[in-house]
BALO-755811 format. One line per field, with one value per residue (C-alpha): x, y, z; residue in three letters; residue number from 1. Coordinates in steps of 0.02 Angstrom, whole numbers. Example, Ala and Ser with C-alpha at 12.3 -4.5 7.8 and 13.67 -1.06 7.14 Angstrom:
BEGIN
xx <- c(615 684)
yy <- c(-225 -53)
zz <- c(390 357)
code <- c(ALA SER)
pos <- c(1 2)
***
This chain:
BEGIN
xx <- c(4755 4735 4883 4965 4874 4937 4921 4857 4992 5111 5226 5218 5402 5383 5228 5308 5462 5354 5237 5377 5465 5303 5266 5446 5442 5283 5352 5210 5216 5346 5483 5529 5464 5289 5291 5339 5197 5074 5128 5126 4954 4892 4945 4863 4699 4705 4734 4558 4487 4591 4515 4671 4831 4988 5147 5194 5284 5367 5341 5152 5059 4879 4765 4618 4468 4400 4273 4408 4505 4364 4409 4418 4590 4629 4685 4843 4745 4667 4840 4925 4892 4920 5109 5123 4970 5031 5211 5153 5070 5227 5332 5512 5573 5450 5502 5685 5640 5536 5678 5799 5679 5654 5841 5873 5728 5794 5971 5907 5810 5965 6062 5933 5931 6119 6092 6059 6074 6087 5948 5892 5742 5852 5970 5826 5756 5926 5949 5777 5812 5982 5897 5772 5914 6002 5836 5810 5986 5961 5797 5888 6025 5898 5806 5969 6011 5840 5875 5993 6018 6132 6249 6299 6219 6391 6441 6294 6321 6249 6135 6054 5978 5824 5914 6098 6163 6099 6111 5931 5808 5917 5809 5882 5753 5564 5583 5677 5526 5415 5549 5566 5380 5377 5529 5468 5406 5584 5658 5739 5801 5738 5651 5462 5340 5285 5467 5494 5337 5385 5562 5509 5371 5493 5625 5497 5436 5613 5648 5485 5423 5269 5169 5268 5203 5054 4892 4829 4975 4941 4758 4799)
yy <- c(5418 5225 5131 4975 4810 4630 4547 4372 4244 4381 4335 4451 4498 4542 4646 4742 4782 4839 4936 5027 5069 5139 5245 5306 5355 5455 5533 5460 5456 5523 5391 5212 5145 5212 5152 4977 4977 5033 4898 4757 4810 4819 4639 4587 4670 4585 4416 4423 4442 4306 4139 4042 4084 3977 3986 4089 4252 4338 4180 4191 4200 4258 4185 4291 4264 4411 4450 4443 4581 4705 4740 4924 5002 5144 5317 5400 5503 5346 5266 5411 5337 5152 5138 5141 5032 4898 4900 4865 4705 4642 4500 4537 4465 4571 4729 4697 4674 4831 4931 4862 4898 5075 5111 5034 5131 5295 5257 5221 5383 5481 5400 5455 5632 5639 5625 5774 5957 6004 6107 6176 6058 5906 5959 5975 5805 5721 5800 5738 5561 5557 5607 5464 5338 5400 5388 5208 5162 5244 5149 4987 5028 5077 4912 4816 4909 4867 4682 4593 4756 4822 4672 4555 4383 4303 4407 4351 4232 4056 4104 4236 4096 3994 3843 3871 3711 3761 3947 3965 4100 4242 4348 4503 4635 4648 4641 4477 4405 4435 4372 4211 4176 4205 4094 3942 3857 3849 3770 3598 3563 3445 3576 3551 3691 3686 3703 3845 3932 3916 3979 4125 4176 4174 4272 4399 4432 4454 4580 4671 4622 4521 4634 4566 4390 4327 4382 4202 4152 4285 4234 4054)
zz <- c(5750 5749 5820 5747 5780 5767 5598 5572 5618 5680 5825 5977 5967 5783 5816 5960 5856 5710 5824 5915 5752 5681 5835 5843 5659 5688 5847 5949 6140 6260 6255 6214 6379 6346 6166 6226 6354 6221 6098 6225 6284 6104 6079 6242 6192 6022 6105 6179 6003 5920 5869 5919 6012 5998 6100 6252 6291 6143 6037 6054 5888 5860 5727 5670 5560 5462 5598 5733 5648 5670 5852 5896 5917 6036 5984 6046 6171 6247 6264 6353 6526 6489 6509 6699 6723 6603 6661 6839 6777 6691 6757 6804 6638 6539 6632 6591 6407 6405 6482 6352 6209 6273 6279 6108 6033 6103 6041 5866 5864 5921 5780 5652 5720 5692 5504 5393 5432 5618 5692 5859 5859 5828 5966 6089 6040 6059 6230 6286 6223 6308 6469 6447 6426 6584 6679 6622 6678 6847 6869 6834 6959 7091 7067 7085 7246 7315 7297 7417 7512 7374 7388 7247 7260 7259 7412 7519 7664 7658 7802 7691 7587 7634 7559 7608 7526 7354 7391 7334 7386 7451 7567 7649 7598 7578 7389 7406 7498 7347 7227 7327 7314 7126 7097 7196 7038 6969 7125 7101 7277 7413 7521 7524 7496 7679 7734 7611 7669 7853 7824 7716 7837 7983 7886 7826 8003 8069 7931 7965 7793 7836 7721 7573 7600 7499 7582 7582 7694 7824 7837 7883)
code <- c(MET PRO LEU PRO THR PRO ARG ASN LYS GLU LYS ARG SER ASP PHE VAL ASN ARG CYS MET ALA ASP LEU SER LYS LYS GLY GLU PHE LYS ASP GLY LYS GLN ARG ALA ALA VAL CYS TYR ASP ALA PHE LYS LYS ALA GLU ALA LYS ALA SER ILE THR VAL GLY GLU GLY ASP ASP GLN ILE LEU TYR PHE THR GLU SER ASP GLU ARG TYR VAL THR LYS THR LYS LYS GLN TRP ASP LYS THR ASP LYS LYS GLU LEU LYS LYS ASP THR LYS LYS GLN LYS VAL LYS HIS GLU LYS ASP ALA VAL GLU ASP ASP LYS GLU LYS ILE LYS LYS LEU GLY LYS GLY LYS PRO SER GLU LYS LYS SER ALA GLU LYS LYS ALA LEU THR LYS ASP ILE LYS TYR ASP LYS LYS SER LYS GLU ALA ASP ALA ALA GLU ARG TYR GLY GLY GLU LYS ARG SER ASP LEU LYS ASP SER ASP PHE LEU ASP PRO LYS ARG ARG SER PHE PRO VAL VAL THR CYS LYS ASP VAL LYS ASP ALA VAL SER SER TRP GLY ARG TYR LYS GLY SER MET THR PHE ASP GLN PHE LYS ALA LYS LEU THR GLY ARG ALA LYS ARG LEU GLY CYS ALA GLY SER LEU PRO LYS ALA TRP THR LYS GLU)
pos <- c(1 2 3 4 5 6 7 8 9 10 11 12 13 14 15 16 17 18 19 20 21 22 23 24 25 26 27 28 29 30 31 32 33 34 35 36 37 38 39 40 41 42 43 44 45 46 47 48 49 50 51 52 53 54 55 56 57 58 59 60 61 62 63 64 65 66 67 68 69 70 71 72 73 74 75 76 77 78 79 80 81 82 83 84 85 86 87 88 89 90 91 92 93 94 95 96 97 98 99 100 101 102 103 104 105 106 107 108 109 110 111 112 113 114 115 116 117 118 119 120 121 122 123 124 125 126 127 128 129 130 131 132 133 134 135 136 137 138 139 140 141 142 143 144 145 146 147 148 149 150 151 152 153 154 155 156 157 158 159 160 161 162 163 164 165 166 167 168 169 170 171 172 173 174 175 176 177 178 179 180 181 182 183 184 185 186 187 188 189 190 191 192 193 194 195 196 197 198 199 200 201 202 203 204 205 206 207 208 209 210 211 212 213 214 215 216 217 218 219 220)
***
C-alpha cells in the first residue's frame, strides 16, 4: 500500500503529523517510533525530488512541479526496516522529537481504543501500546544515565567542564566526548578551537574514550 508523501508547499512538521496520523489510523507499522521514522524518511526522500526547498528542520518546505511529484513511494513492506537506520542518522534534537511524537501517538491511540464497546482485541492493543510507552520512557532514562555518569549537570564539579568558568562542555563519559564535539559550534566563550581540541583529546584519553574522538583528530 502506498504511503503518504509530502504535498506541494507542505511544511515538514505538518507532513509528519499528517503522515503519522494516517498510518496510525490504518494501523500501519509496529509503534509510534517506527511511524515517525517512516514519515521523516519519506520527507527526506521527497526532498531530493523537489525543485526548491525553503527553511530548515521542521520548518522546511518543499516545492514541487508536476514532474517532481512523480517520484516513486515505498510500500509498507519496503519500510519495515527503515526505522532503526533512519533514527541512527538523526541529530540529538530530532531523536528527542521522534521519541515525543511516538509517545503522543501511542497515547492518542489508547484514547481512541477506550471509546466504544470493550473487546478482547482492544484490550490487547491497549496493553501493547502501554508497553511501548514504558519502553520509550526507559530508553530516555537510560540515555540520561549514560550522560554525565548519571549525575545532574548542576551537580558536576567545575573541573568536570572543559571550560570551568562558563561551565561549558561537561565531559565525564565517552558519550560526553561526542556531545562536546557536536556542540562546539554553539560555544560563545573565549576558548579557541585548538585549546578545546587539546583539552577534549586529553580528557578523552584519561577516560579511556579516545575512540569517541573524531577519526580525523586521531590521524593527526
